[in-house]
N, C-alpha and C positions, 0 to 999 in steps of 0.2 A: 484734468482740472487742476490748473497751476495755482500755487499759493496766492490768494487774492483777497480783496475786501469781502468778496462773497463768502469765503470760508470762515473769516472771522465773523461774519453776520450769523452763519450756521452755528458756529460755537456759542454766540451770544444767545441765540434762541435755545440752544441745548441747555445753558446755565439757567436761563429763565424757567424752562420746564422743570429742572432740578429743584429750584426755589419753589415753584408752585406745588410740586410734588411732596415737598417738606412742611408746607403750611397746613395746619390741621383743619382749617376752614375751607380749603379747596373741595369742591364738590367731589363725591365719591366716583361718580361716573367719569369725570374728567382725570381723576387720579389714576383710575384703572388704565385709561388710554396712555397717559403720560409714562407710567411705569412700564409699559410694554415696550418702549423704544428709547427712553430718555438717556440711560447710561449706555446702551450700545451706541447711540448717536455720538457720545464723546469718543469712543474708541473709533468709530468710523471716521470721525475728524482727524484723528491721528493717522489712519490709513490714507486719507485724501491728501495729506501733506507728506507721507513717508517717502523718503528718497535717500539713496546711499551715494549719490553723486558728490556730495560735499564732504564725504569721509574717505580717507585714503586707506584705512584699515579697520578692523573690528575694534582695535583698542581705541582709536580716535573715536569711534561711534560711542563705546562705552563711557569715554571720558565726557563727551558732550552730554549724554543722557544723564550721567551723574550730576553734571553741573546744572542742568535744566530741570531735573525731577528730584533727584536725591537730596541735593543741598537744599532746595526750598522745602522739601518734605520735613526736615529738621528745624530749619530757621522760621519758617511760617507757622510750624507746628508749635514751637516754643511761644511765639507771640500769641497764638490761639489759646494756649493754655492760660497765659496771663489774663488776656481779655475776658475769656469765658469765666474764670474764677473772680475776676473783679466785678462782673456783671452779677454772677450768682450771690456774692457777697452784698451787693447793693440791693438786690431784690429781697434777701433775707432780712437786711437791716430795715428796709422800707416796710416789710410786713410784720416787723417787731420780733423776728427771730434772732438767734445768735449767729455769729460769723460762721461760715462754713470752713471745714478742714480742706485746705488746698490739696493734699496728698501728692507731695512731690515725687515720692518713690513710685506710687501708681502711674504717675505721668511718665517717668523714665521707662518703666516697663512697657506701657502702652507704645511708646515711640519705638522701642527696640524690638517688641514682639509683633506689633501690627496686628493684633489678634482681635478682630471686630466683634466676634461673638462670645466675649468673655467679659468678666467684671472689669478688666482693663479695656474698656471701651475705647475703640479707635475710630475716629471719624474721617481719617485721611486714607482709607483703604484703597481708593482708586488710583492714587499715585504709586503705591506698592505694586499693584496689579499691572498698571501701565508700564512701569519700568521693566519688569521681568517679561511681560509679553512682547515689548518692543525689542529686547535682547534676543529672544527667540525668533522673532519675525525677521530679524536681520538675516538670519541663514535661510529662511524660507524665501525672502525677496531675492537673495543672491541666487537662488535655484530656480526661482519661477520665471524671472526676466520677462514679466508682462504677458504671460500666457493666461487667458481669461479662465480657461477650464481648471487650471490648477489653483487659482484664487478661489474659484467657486467650490472646487473640491475640499480645500483647507477650510472654507467657511463651514461646510456641512460636516466634515469629520470633527472639527473642533467643538461645534455645537453638541453632537452626540458624545465627544469626549467629556464636555461639561456635564452633561446629564449623568453620564457614568460615574464621574467623580462625586456628584452629589449623592449617588446611591450608597456610597461607602464612607464619605466623609463631608462634613459641613462645618466650614470654618477652619482654616489652617493659618499658622503663623504668616505674617506679612502678606495675607490674603492670597497665598499662592494657589488656593483651590479655585480661584476665579481666572487664573491665567488662561485656561482653554477659551473662556468666553472672550477674553481680550484679544486673543490671537484671532478668533472667528471673526470679530467685528472690525479688527484692522484689516483683515484680509478682504472683508466685504467693501471697506473704505477704498481699498486699492482696486478692487473690482469696479466700483463706481467710477473711480477716477479714469481708469482704463478705458471703460466703455464710453465715458464722457469725451475722452480724447479722440476716439475713433468715430463716435456717432453723435456728436454734439447737437446735430440738427434735430435729432429725435428724442434724446435721452431726457431733455429738460423742457419739452414742449408743454405749454399750459393745458392742452386738451388731455394730458395724462393725469392731471390732478384728481378728478373724480375716481379714476381707476386705482391710483395709489391710496387715496383716502378711503375708498370702500374696501380695499384689501387690507388696510390697516385695522379698520373697525371690525371687519368680520373675523379676521384671525385673532385680534385682541380679545374680543369679548367671547368667542368660542373657547379660547384658552382660559378665560376667566370662569366660564361655565364648567370647564373640564376640571380646573384644578384651583381656582381661586386667584388672588392677587398674585402677580409675578413681581419679584424683587431679587435682583442679583445679591444685594446686601445680605439677605436672609436665606439665600440659596434656593429661592423658589423660581423656577422657570416653567412649571407645568409641563405641558406636552412640548418636547423639544422642537418638533416640526412646527407646531403652531407658533411657538416663541420666535423661532427663526424668521417665520414668514411675517410676523408682526413687526419685528424689528426691521426687517427689509423694506416693507411697505411704509411704515411709519418714518423711517429716515429718508426714503426716496420722496415721500410727500413733502418733507420739510425742504429738501434740495430744490425740487420743482417750484415749490411755492416762492422761495426766497429768490430763485433765479429769475422769475417773472415779476416779482415786486421790485427787485433791485435791493441795493444796500440800504439798510435803515441805520443811520448813524448812531443812535442811542444803543441799539442792540449790538452794532458792531463794536462799540466802545467796551462793552462787557464781554464781548467774545475775544478781543485782543487782551483782555485782562481776566480771562476765565479762570486762571489758576488761583489768583487772589480771591476772586468772587466765590470760587468753589470751596476753598479752604475755610472761609469764615462764615458762609451762609447758614449752615445748619446749627453750629454750636455757639454762634455769638450774634450774628445779624438778625436772623429770624426770631431767636428768644428775646433780644432787645427790643425789637419791632413789636412783638406781641405784648410785652411788658409796657411799653410806651402807649400802645393803643388801649390797653386795659385801664391805664390811669386815666388817659384822655376820655375815655368812655364813661367814666364815673359822673363827672359834672355835665357832660354834654349828651343830652338824651338821644340826640340824633345818631350818635356813634354806637348805640345799642343794637343797630341793624347789623346783621352778620355779614351782608354784602359789603357794606361800607367798611367794616372792620377788616374784611379780607383785602379790600383794595388799599386801606391804609397800611397794613402789615406789608403788603407788596411794595408800596411806595418807600416806606421807612427802610425796608430791608435793602432796596436798591440804592437808596441815599446813603446809608451807612457803608455799603460796599464801595460806593464811588469815593467816599472819604478815605477809606483804607487804601484804595487803589492810588489816589493821589498822593497820600502820605508815603506809601512804600515806594512808589516809582520815583518820587522826587527826593525823598530823604534817605531811603534805605534800599537802593537798588541791588546791594550786595545780597540781600535775602533771597532775591530771584536769580542769583548766579550772574548778575550783570556787574560790569565794571565801573560804569558811570551813570548818573542819574538820567532819567528820562522824564519827559513831560507829556504824558498822553493827553490827547485833546479832551477837554471837559465834556460831559454829557449835555450841558447847557449849550455850549458852543456847537455841538454836533447838531442841535435842533435847528 
């Protein structure tokens, strides 16, 4: 599966699922299903596009990943800190409270430690894990050379490795404790891509949709009955076999679905800009959207309906994300490690 608009659409749906999972009004049944594969799907997308062809050495690979992951980690992290504190200050003032303490030293520690299960809360844990998982996967890819059984074995062993890590430690600096899961799902993405290249006529056929969806639901809710909600952030994967199966079928379902629907321009837009959308959605866009919806719901009785509030929060969150996407791409491309401004197609034009 070569880099294409389809993969950007898959990433776009993945980030939409992340947003839905973080909105408190999202129905519990839907959140259980989303959490069974939404973060694995992001790592899988990395595996779908993973290639060593454009790197002439390990050093050039590390430099490229530092530019595309580590630099935005700091630049976008600083902007997120500023925006989230401005938002919280505005909310406190609106509610008649005193201005909040911004805590610059705590922010510096959160960026340097990347310790998500600590008072120095860190919302960009995925970037830390992705960077180290891809560095390690560089050597796996160099050895595997597109052999399916090794990709599959790496996936299984890494999932069990993750389960073992969680038995002894939960929450490491820079989210290194989640690297086995990252390696597992990058391997699964490479497995999907290799199978697709060899068996495209069958791998994404529409008749497989019920099978993939059924496998996803069955394994997901079996794992929920076994161990409760799964969430990589909190080191909860339940039964490792059921978690692996749920992530496999849930991600495969998305690939089949979007392959047969075709590219959806609005979702593709957010997929191309998934890094920006991911960074700001949970600590700025969703809280801002929730605050705005709450204010609008006071004079407008219709907006007291929970379903309408949910839809409004989703809409405002995506709108704020689009504003940040346009602003950063056009005015501050250096924050993404880019040397020149880019002008992504607007979501309105995509329609």
